[in-house]
N, C-alpha and C positions, 0 to 999 in steps of 0.2 A: 504494500500500500504506500502511495506517495504521501509524504508528510508535508506540512506547511513549510518546514525548513527546506525540503528538497526543491520547493517552488520559489524560494526566496534567495536571490543571488547576493543579497547584502544582509547585514545584521538586522534582526527583527526588533522593532521598537517596543519597549516595555515602559509604560508611563505609570508612575506612582503618584497618587493624589494625596497630599497631606494638608493639615490644618492645625491650628494651635492645640497643644496638649495631646499630641499623639504619643503612643507607646513607642519608644525608640527601637526596641527589638522587633516590633511589628514591621518596621521599615527595613532596618539594616539586615535582618535575617534573609528575607527574600531578595533584597537588593544584592547581597553578597552572592547568592546562588545565581541569579541572572547575569550579573556582571562577569563572572568567571566561567560560565558554562561554555563548553566546547563540544562539537560533534565528535571529535577525537583529538588526540594529542597534537596532531599536525595542523589542525584547523584553527582559523581565527575565531574571535568572539562571535558567538551565535546571536547575541542580543546587544542592542544599544539601549541603555537605561536613561530615563529622564525623571526628575522629581519636580512636580509642579504644585502650586497652591493658588488660591483665589487672587491674592495680591502680590505673590512672589516675596522675595526677601527671606530673612531668617525666621524659621518657625520654631516656637517653643516645643520641647518634648517633655516627657515626665522625668527627665534627668537634668543635670546641669548643662548638657550639650544642646546646641541648637542646630537645625538643619537648614542649609541653603536651598532655596527653591526658585524656579522661574515662574513668572506670572502666568496663570493659566490662559488668560485671554491672549496674551502675546504669543505664547507657545502655539495656541490654536491657530492664530492667523499666520504665523511663520511656517507652520507645518500643515497647511490645508491639503496638500497633495501627498502627505506622508501617511501611509497605512499604519494603524496601531495594531500590533499583534496582540499584546496583553495589557489591559488596563487594570490597575490594582489600587483599590481604595484602602488606605491604612486605618487601623483602629486606635482607640485610646479614649480617655475620659472625655475628650473634646468631641467625640462622635455624637453625643446627645445634642450639642449645640449645632454641629455641622449639619446634622440631618434636618434642622429647622432653617438652615441658611438657603433661601430660595435661589439665590444666584449660584451657589456652589452646586446644589442639587440639579439645577438646570444644565450647568456645564458638564456635570458627570453624565447626565442623560445624553447630551450631544456627543460627547466623546465616546460613549458606549455604542452609539450608532455607527461609529467609524471603526470600531474595534472587532477584531476576530474573536477575542476572548475577554470576558469581564470577570474580575475577581475581587474579593474582599478578604482582609485579614482581621480576625477578631471582631470588634464592634464596628468595623467599617461596613459590616452588613447592614447597619442601620441606615447608612447613607444610600446604599444600593436600594434598600427597601423604600426609602423616601422618594427615590427617583422612579419607583415602579418597576425596577428591573428584576425584582424577586417575586412578583405577583404570579401565583400559580406554581411556583417552583419550590423544591426542597432546598432548605438552607440551614446553616448552622452558624453559631457565633460562640463567643466565650460563654461557658455555662452560666456565669453570673448575669449575662444579658439576654439569655434565651427567653425568659418570661416577658421582658420588656419588648423584645422583637415580636413575639407572638401576640401580645396585647395591642401594641400600637399599629401593627401591620397584619391584620387577620387574614389577608390574602396570601400570606407567605406560609408555606408548610414547614414550620420550624421543627428541627430535630435536635435533641440535646446531646446525644452520645458521640457521634462521629467526630474525628479530628478535622476532616474536611469532606465536602460534598461537591461532586460535579453533577450539574443538571444541565444537559446540553452544553452550551458554550459559557455558562455561568458557573463559577466556582466560588464557594464560601469556605472559610476555615475557622476553627475554634481559636482559643487564645494563644497569643504570643508565639511560642516555638512551633505551633501547628502551621504557621505561615511558611516556615522552612519546609515542612513536610509537603505542603501543597505545591510550593515552588519546585521541589524535587520531582513530584508527580507530573508537573507540567513539562519539566525537562525530559522526563521519560517519554511522555506523549509526543513531544516535538522532535527530540533527538535520538530517542531509543534508550533501552535499559542500560547498556554499557556506559553511556554518558551520565545517566543519573547515578549509577553506582560509583563512578569515578568522582563525581561531584560530592557525593556523600562521604567518600573516603577522604577527600580533601578537607571537608568540614569536620572530620572525625566524629560523624554520627554513627550509631551502631547499626542502622539499617535504613533502607528506604521504606518508610511505613505506608501501609495502605490506608485509604480513607475510612475503611471499615473498622479501624481500631478506635477504641474509646478514648475520649479526652479525660476520662476518669481512670487513673492508673491504679490497678489493683495492688501493684507492688508498692506504690507510694502510700496507699491506704494501710498496708501491712506495716510499713515503717512508721507511720504516724501512730499506730496503735502500740507498737513495740519500740518505744522511744529509747529504751536501754539497749536495744539490739540483742535481747536474750535469745530470740528464735531466728535471727537473721541467718546464721550459718545453716540452720535446718532448712529454711526456705531456699537458700542457694543450692543446697544438696538436692532438694526435691526437684527444682527446675532442671537440674543436670541429670536426673535419674527417673524421668517420667515413665519409662518403660517398665521399671521395676514394680514389684508388689509392695506398695508403701502402706503398711498397716500401722496402727497405733503402737504396737509393740516395737516395730522397727524404728519409728520416730522417737519413742521414749528412750530406746537404747542409745540412739545417737545423741540425745540430750543428757544422758547419764542419770535418768530418772526412772522410777517405777511407772508402769503403764497408767495406773490409777492416778498417781500424783501428776504425771505429765498431762494427762487429759484434762484434769481439773485446772491446772495452772495455765495451760495453753488456752483453754476456752475463756478463762477469766481475763487473760491479757488481750487475746485477739478477737474476742466477741463471737467466735464461731467454733464448733467442735473441730478437732484435727482432721477427721475424714472429710468434712465439708470443705475445709481449707484446701486439701489436696485436690478435690474435685474442681474447685474454682481455679486453681493454678493450671490444671490440665485443660480446662475449658478456655482459659485465656491463651494458652499456647496454641490450642487448636484454632482459635479465631485468627491468630497471626498467620498460620499456615493456610487457612482457607482464603484469606485475603491476598496473600503475597505469593502463593505458589499454585501450580496446576495439579498438585498431588490429589489422588482420589480421596474421597471421604473415608473409605476403608483404610487406606494407608495412613492417613492422618490420625485416625482412631488408634491404630496400633502404635504409631510414633509417640502419641501422647499418653499411652498407658491405659486406654479404655478397653483394650482387648478386642472389641468389635464395634461396628458402627452403630448398632442398636443401643449399646450402653452409652455411647457418646451422644446419641440423639436424645436420650432421656436426661442426661446431664445438661445438655443445652437448654432443654425445655425448662428445667429447674432454675438454671443460672441466668439465662438471657431471654427466656420466654419465646424462643424461636428454634427451629431445627437447623442443623448444619447446612443442609441444602438451601433452605430459605435465606440463611445468613449469607452464604456465598452468592446467591442470585442477587441479593440486594446490593452487595458490594460490586458485582460485575455490572450492575445497571448504572453505577455512578459515572 
């Protein structure tokens, strides 16, 4: 299949829209990805990046740093014949005010009409929604802003869980670092998987994450519950040994405790019985494989220690209220 990149003899234009009080990482994460992306090691830059705002000049961020930007109207006039490959609206606390700025919203709408792809990072989705660009579409934003997005813009099909969603040529992403995941997914779509992996390696990210992954990290939740790190070595061992028969006795032995005492203390600390915790870890690993690989459901069930796909199906219904096949189908539709 011929990609947009194959049709483009020159770097593709990526335009970032900013406004006062953006989250700095919302901008610089994706900006770093697009600035340094290459089709291969011998190719030149695949993208040309631009940062614009309503009035131009220096834009305040949520840090001590300011960002230089070009005036949006000036850029619009100077680049009337320039196709926009990807338009990205950045998020931040200022998004609530930006979504009410009629001039900015109108300009976003005009630029979107000239863009091959339209995206938002974090609460930048509020600006896209105000411009009517998310009406009838699935969308996500930072979990703290999902209720506001759904309430203020009922025509948007808001989802809370995914780290990013692709609905046609419109992409939305969850909070902060999810913008990097979205940018890497765009690189993969434009330039191919090897280019995305190479970019991820350059950024020292552990993997190119699929949009089907949750913005709510089970591992982070476990760390938050176990602040002293008492069971962290156990969780690391479980993640590395999913194929094994991991029963309470085995876990208790690894923690140097009796089975009864281990079960009681683990449940008190983690808020869930050990067996349920193992199931949740296995389901999370299976979700990653379903979204990021073409492995069969049966193979994934075995790799994650479920023994067979029926046991994994029942675990998915308990943990994420859907089946593995439905979960994969939802991811592949993004």
